[in-house]
C-alpha positions in Angstrom: 0.0 0.0 0.0 2.8 2.4 0.9 4.5 1.8 -2.4 1.4 2.4 -4.5 0.7 5.6 -2.6 4.2 6.9 -3.1 4.1 6.0 -6.8 0.7 7.5 -7.2 1.7 10.9 -5.7 4.8 11.0 -7.8 2.9 10.2 -11.0 0.4 12.9 -10.4 3.0 15.6 -9.6 5.2 14.5 -12.6 2.1 14.8 -14.8 1.5 18.3 -13.4 5.0 19.4 -14.1 4.9 18.0 -17.7 1.5 19.8 -18.1 3.4 23.1 -17.6 4.7 23.0 -21.2 1.7 21.4 -23.0 -1.4 22.5 -21.2 -1.7 25.9 -22.8 -1.8 24.4 -26.3 -4.7 22.1 -25.2 -6.6 24.7 -23.2 -10.3 25.1 -24.0 -12.8 27.8 -22.9 -13.9 27.2 -19.3 -17.6 27.9 -19.9 -20.1 28.2 -22.7 -19.9 32.0 -22.7 -16.1 32.1 -23.1 -14.6 33.6 -26.1 -11.3 31.9 -27.2 -8.7 34.4 -28.2 -5.0 34.2 -29.1 -2.2 36.8 -29.3 -2.4 37.6 -33.1 -6.1 38.2 -32.8 -5.5 40.4 -29.7 -3.0 42.5 -31.7 -5.4 42.9 -34.7 -8.3 43.9 -32.5 -6.2 46.4 -30.5 -5.3 48.2 -33.8 -8.8 48.2 -35.1 -11.3 48.6 -32.2 -9.6 50.5 -29.4 -11.4 53.8 -28.7 -8.2 55.7 -28.1 -7.0 54.9 -31.5 -10.3 55.9 -33.0 -10.1 59.2 -31.2 -6.6 59.7 -32.6 -7.9 59.0 -36.1 -10.5 61.7 -35.7 -7.9 64.1 -34.4 -5.9 63.5 -37.5 -9.0 64.2 -39.7 -9.5 67.5 -37.7 -5.9 68.5 -38.4 -6.3 67.8 -42.1 -9.6 69.8 -42.2 -7.8 72.7 -40.4 -5.1 72.7 -43.0 -7.7 72.8 -45.8 -9.2 75.8 -44.1 -5.8 77.5 -43.9 -5.2 77.0 -47.6 -8.6 78.4 -48.4 -7.4 81.8 -47.1 -5.5 82.2 -50.4 -8.7 82.1 -52.4 -11.4 84.8 -52.9 -15.0 84.4 -52.1 -18.0 84.9 -54.4 -21.2 86.6 -53.4 -24.0 86.6 -56.0 -27.1 88.6 -55.0 -29.5 91.4 -55.8 -29.7 94.8 -54.0 -32.6 97.3 -53.9 -32.4 100.9 -52.8 -35.2 103.4 -52.4 -35.0 107.1 -51.3 -37.9 109.2 -49.9 -37.3 112.6 -48.4 -34.8 115.4 -49.2 -31.5 115.1 -51.0 -28.7 117.5 -51.8 -27.9 118.0 -55.4 -24.3 117.8 -56.6 -22.6 120.1 -57.5 -25.0 123.0 -56.9 -25.7 121.9 -53.3 -29.4 122.7 -53.3 -31.7 120.6 -51.2 -34.9 119.4 -52.7 -37.5 116.6 -52.3 -36.3 113.3 -53.8 -38.2 110.2 -54.5 -36.4 107.5 -56.5 -35.4 103.9 -56.4 -32.6 101.7 -57.8 -31.8 98.0 -58.1 -28.5 96.3 -58.8 -28.4 92.6 -59.6 -24.9 91.0 -60.1 -22.1 89.0 -58.7 -19.3 90.2 -56.4 -15.9 88.6 -56.2 -14.1 89.7 -53.1 -10.8 88.8 -51.4 -9.4 90.0 -48.1 -6.0 88.2 -48.0 -3.6 88.6 -45.1 -0.8 87.1 -47.2 1.8 86.8 -44.4 -0.7 85.3 -42.0 -2.0 82.9 -44.7 1.5 81.7 -45.6 2.6 81.0 -42.1 -0.7 79.6 -40.9 -0.7 77.1 -43.8 2.9 76.1 -42.9 1.9 75.6 -39.2 -1.2 73.6 -40.2 0.9 71.3 -42.4 3.2 70.5 -39.5 0.2 69.9 -37.2 -1.1 67.3 -39.7 2.3 65.6 -39.6 2.2 65.7 -35.8 -1.3 64.2 -35.7 -0.2 61.4 -38.1 2.7 60.5 -35.9 0.5 60.8 -32.8 -1.9 58.2 -34.3 1.0 55.8 -34.8 2.3 56.4 -31.3 -1.1 55.8 -29.9 -1.4 52.6 -31.9 1.8 51.3 -30.6 0.9 52.2 -27.0 -2.4 50.3 -27.3 -0.8 47.3 -29.1 1.8 47.1 -26.3 -0.9 47.4 -23.6 -3.1 44.7 -25.3 -0.1 42.3 -25.8 1.0 42.7 -22.2 -2.6 42.3 -20.9 -3.0 39.1 -23.0 0.2 37.7 -21.6 -1.1 38.5 -18.1 -4.3 36.6 -19.0 -2.3 33.7 -20.3 -0.3 33.7 -17.1 -3.4 33.9 -15.0 -4.8 30.9 -16.9 -1.6 29.0 -16.3 -1.7 29.9 -12.6 -5.2 28.5 -12.4 -4.0 25.3 -14.0 -1.1 25.1 -11.6 -3.3 25.8 -8.6 -5.8 23.2 -9.8 -3.1 20.6 -10.2 -1.7 21.3 -6.8 -5.2 21.2 -5.2 -6.0 17.9 -6.9 -2.7 16.3 -5.9 -3.1 17.4 -2.3 -6.7 16.2 -2.2 -5.7 12.8 -3.6 -2.9 12.5 -1.0 -5.4 13.4 1.7 -7.7 10.7 0.6 -4.9 8.2 0.6 -3.9 9.2 4.1 -7.5 9.0 5.2 -7.6 5.4 4.2 -4.3 4.7 6.0 -5.7 6.4 9.1 -8.7 4.2 9.1 -6.4 1.2 8.7 -4.6 2.4 11.8 -1.2 2.7 10.1 -1.0 6.6 9.9 -1.2 9.2 12.6 -4.5 11.3 12.4 -2.5 14.5 12.7 -0.7 13.8 9.4 -4.1 13.7 7.6 -5.1 16.9 9.2 -1.9 18.6 8.1 -2.5 17.5 4.5 -6.1 18.6 4.9 -5.0 22.1 5.9 -2.7 22.2 2.9 -5.5 21.1 0.6 -7.8 23.9 1.9 -5.0 26.4 1.3 -4.6 25.2 -2.3 -8.3 25.5 -2.7 -8.2 29.2 -1.5 -5.3 29.9 -3.9 -7.3 28.3 -6.7 -10.3 30.5 -6.1 -8.1 33.6 -6.0 -6.4 32.5 -9.3 -9.8 32.1 -11.0 -10.8 35.6 -9.8 -7.6 37.1 -11.1 -8.1 35.4 -14.5 -11.6 36.8 -14.8 -10.5 40.3 -13.8 -7.6 40.3 -16.3 -10.0 39.1 -19.0 -12.3 42.1 -18.3 -9.4 44.5 -18.5 -8.3 43.0 -21.8 -11.9 43.3 -23.1 -11.8 47.0 -22.2 -8.7 47.6 -24.1 -10.1 45.7 -27.2 -13.5 47.4 -26.9 -15.3 44.1 -26.5 -18.2 43.2 -24.3 -16.7 42.5 -20.8 -19.6 40.2 -20.0 -18.1 37.6 -22.4 -15.1 36.0 -20.8 -12.0 35.9 -22.9 -10.1 32.6 -22.7 -6.5 32.4 -24.0 -6.1 29.7 -26.7 -2.3 29.4 -26.1 -0.3 29.5 -22.9 1.6 32.6 -23.9 4.4 31.2 -21.8 6.7 30.1 -24.6 9.7 32.4 -24.5 10.1 34.5 -27.6 12.4 37.2 -28.7 11.4 40.5 -30.5 14.6 42.5 -30.2 18.2 41.4 -30.7 19.5 41.9 -27.3 23.0 41.1 -28.5 23.2 44.5 -30.1 24.9 47.3 -28.2 22.9 49.7 -26.2 24.1 52.5 -28.4 22.8 50.8 -31.6 19.4 50.3 -29.9 19.2 53.9 -28.8 20.2 55.1 -32.2 17.4 52.9 -33.7 14.9 54.3 -31.3 15.8 57.9 -31.9 15.4 57.3 -35.6 12.1 55.5 -35.6 10.0 56.4 -32.6 6.8 58.0 -33.7 6.7 60.2 -30.6 9.9 61.9 -31.9 8.3 62.4 -35.3 5.4 64.1 -33.5 7.7 66.2 -31.4 9.7 67.2 -34.5 6.5 68.3 -36.3 5.4 70.3 -33.3 8.8 71.9 -33.1 8.6 72.8 -36.8 5.1 74.2 -36.3 6.4 76.4 -33.4 9.3 77.5 -35.5 7.0 78.5 -38.4 4.7 80.3 -35.9 7.6 82.3 -34.5 8.7 83.3 -38.0 5.1 84.3 -38.8 5.1 86.6 -35.8 8.3 88.3 -37.0 8.1 88.3 -40.8 4.3 87.8 -41.4 3.4 91.5 -40.6 6.0 92.8 -43.1 4.0 91.2 -46.0 1.0 93.5 -46.8 -2.6 92.4 -46.8 -4.3 92.4 -50.2 -7.8 93.7 -50.6 -9.5 93.1 -54.0 -13.1 93.4 -55.1 -14.8 93.1 -58.4 -18.5 93.6 -59.1 -20.2 92.8 -62.4 -23.9 93.3 -63.1 -26.3 96.1 -63.8 -27.9 99.2 -62.3 -31.5 100.2 -62.9 -34.0 102.6 -61.5 -35.2 106.2 -61.7 -37.4 108.9 -60.0 -41.0 108.1 -59.2 -43.2 108.9 -62.1 -40.2 109.4 -64.3 -38.3 107.3 -66.8 -36.5 104.2 -65.6 -33.1 103.1 -67.0 -31.0 99.9 -66.7 -27.5 99.3 -67.9 -24.4 97.3 -67.2 -22.2 98.3 -64.2 -18.8 97.2 -63.0 -16.8 98.2 -59.9 -13.2 97.2 -59.2 -11.0 97.8 -56.1 -7.5 96.8 -55.2 -5.6 97.8 -52.1 -2.5 96.9 -50.1 -2.4 97.6 -46.3 -0.1 96.9 -43.4 -1.4 96.3 -39.9 0.4 98.2 -37.1 -0.2 97.3 -33.5 -1.6 94.1 -31.9 -1.3 91.2 -34.3 0.7 93.2 -36.8 3.9 95.3 -36.9 5.4 96.4 -33.6 3.7 93.8 -31.5 6.5 92.7 -29.1 4.1 90.6 -26.9 3.2 88.3 -29.8 6.8 87.9 -30.8 7.9 87.0 -27.3 5.1 84.6 -26.9 5.9 82.7 -30.0 9.6 82.6 -29.1 8.7 81.2 -25.7 6.6 78.5 -27.3 9.5 77.6 -29.7 11.9 77.3 -26.7 9.3 75.2 -24.9 9.0 72.9 -27.9 12.8 72.6 -28.1 13.1 71.7 -24.5 10.2 69.2 -24.7 11.9 67.5 -27.7 15.2 67.2 -25.7 13.3 65.8 -22.7 11.6 63.3 -24.9 14.9 62.1 -26.4 16.2 61.6 -22.8 13.1 59.7 -21.8 13.4 57.4 -24.9 17.1 56.8 -24.2 16.2 55.9 -20.6 13.5 53.5 -21.7 15.8 51.6 -24.1 18.6 51.3 -21.5 16.3 50.3 -18.7 14.3 48.0 -21.0 17.4 46.2 -22.2 18.6 45.7 -18.6 15.2 44.3 -17.6 15.1 41.8 -20.5 18.6 40.6 -19.8 17.8 40.3 -16.1 14.6 38.3 -16.7 16.5 36.0 -19.1 18.9 35.1 -16.3 15.9 34.7 -13.9 14.3 32.2 -16.3 17.4 30.1 -16.2 17.4 30.2 -12.4 13.7 29.4 -12.3 14.2 26.4 -14.5 17.0 25.2 -12.3 14.8 25.8 -9.2 11.9 23.9 -10.9 14.2 20.9 -11.7 15.5 20.8 -8.2 12.0 21.0 -6.7 10.8 18.2 -9.0 13.7 16.0 -8.0 13.2 16.8 -4.3 9.6 15.6 -4.5 10.7 12.5 -6.4 13.3 11.5 -3.8 10.9 12.3 -1.0 8.3 9.9 -2.4 11.0 7.1 -2.4 10.8 7.1 1.4 8.4 4.4 2.4 7.6 5.4 5.9 4.6 7.2 7.3 6.2 9.0 10.2 5.4 12.6 11.1 8.7 13.8 9.6 8.0 12.1 6.3 4.6 13.6 5.9 5.9 17.0 6.7 8.7 16.5 4.2 6.2 15.5 1.6 4.1 18.6 2.3 7.1 20.9 2.1 8.2 19.3 -1.1 4.8 19.8 -2.7 4.8 23.4 -1.6 8.3 24.0 -2.9 7.3 22.5 -6.3 4.2 24.7 -6.5 6.2 27.8 -5.7 8.9 26.8 -8.2 6.3 26.4 -11.0 4.7 29.8 -10.0 8.2 31.5 -10.2 8.8 29.9 -13.6 5.5 31.1 -15.0 6.0 34.6 -13.7 9.6 34.8 -15.1 8.5 33.7 -18.6 5.4 35.9 -18.6 7.4 38.9 -17.4 10.2 38.2 -19.9 7.7 38.2 -22.8 6.1 41.4 -21.6 9.5 43.0 -21.3 10.3 42.0 -24.8 7.2 43.8 -26.1 8.1 46.8 -24.0 11.7 46.9 -25.4 10.3 46.5 -28.9 8.1 49.5 -28.3 11.0 51.4 -26.8 13.2 50.8 -29.9 10.5 52.0 -32.3 8.6 49.0 -33.6 6.3 46.3 -32.4 6.3 43.0 -34.2 4.2 39.9 -33.8 5.8 37.0 -31.9 7.5 34.4 -34.1 5.6 31.3 -35.1 5.6 28.6 -32.4 
């Protein structure tokens, strides 16, 4: 009986350890309302359905519309219409200057073509609007990468939560089976009752951990659904374990090469550069824009008709033309030092923000690389720890005695194995998340390699 019990416990624990590498591939939705999802699907949905990305797209459309409005300032506007004028009362004759009663009317149908063009303002406003469109375009890409990173990391959290549930379930089942075996031995009078109670305590603890793990999986699924803009009432269930180690960035490259790549490709820097160019054009516009005169042009083509009451009425063609150049002096024009200082301050602020962003990106790359390298070492240590814990449980089961010490050793070995598996799961999951973060830091997110 002792031999079969020991062999049974070892077989269950060995199967649990082997399940660490294959269970994720065989996982099925836990309930009928579950929605199976994998990492590639998560990445596609993140780029298509996330509300923040949709907001960024609308902001880009707004910037493009504002640029179109800025370009329209270079074109005149047309005003077709009809005017009617009637005069009753006295009027002064020209050139005699006499005043007499006057009763007459006139009407003037036609089309007016008018343009009030502040040339300097239009030029620099259009340049600024062009740079703001570029900034919005880069902002959209930056937002997309942020959301893809968030979705990928949350999916990996969900895969880890599912693996933790599986691990806790295996530990609970193993401990419960052990408890049942000891219960039979207690009834046979060959095992101390206290040993059974110790294992029973352990079984209840594993049951608590299992319930907590199930809760964490559900909460993580809700958070992922929020990012993907899906119905959180439908539980997302990972189709793969997400715990196969993969590499997105060549960590054998020097940190200088990774930083250089990041500074050349990060969309946030493209956005910052466009905003800096816009601030520079705005500053030039405040200085040089007022030197360019505003153009006023007006042309009217139509006819004029009318005459005195009771008298003859006449109608004929009429045309009026007006062209003028003006300079604005004062606020918004020449000799406006406040406007000039304000635009220079905004330019200096944009330059400082660009420098600050470059420092932040450099720090992200350096810290991200150190994190990935550290987690790579931690995975190797966790693997060694898992191997040692598995071997410890095996040799513990070889002891064919039911003394108090043996049962305590068995409980401790099982706890050590469960802890080792948990550490390994966390190390791999955190490594994959760090790989995505480093990929984002260096300027590009890629899908994980085929498994």
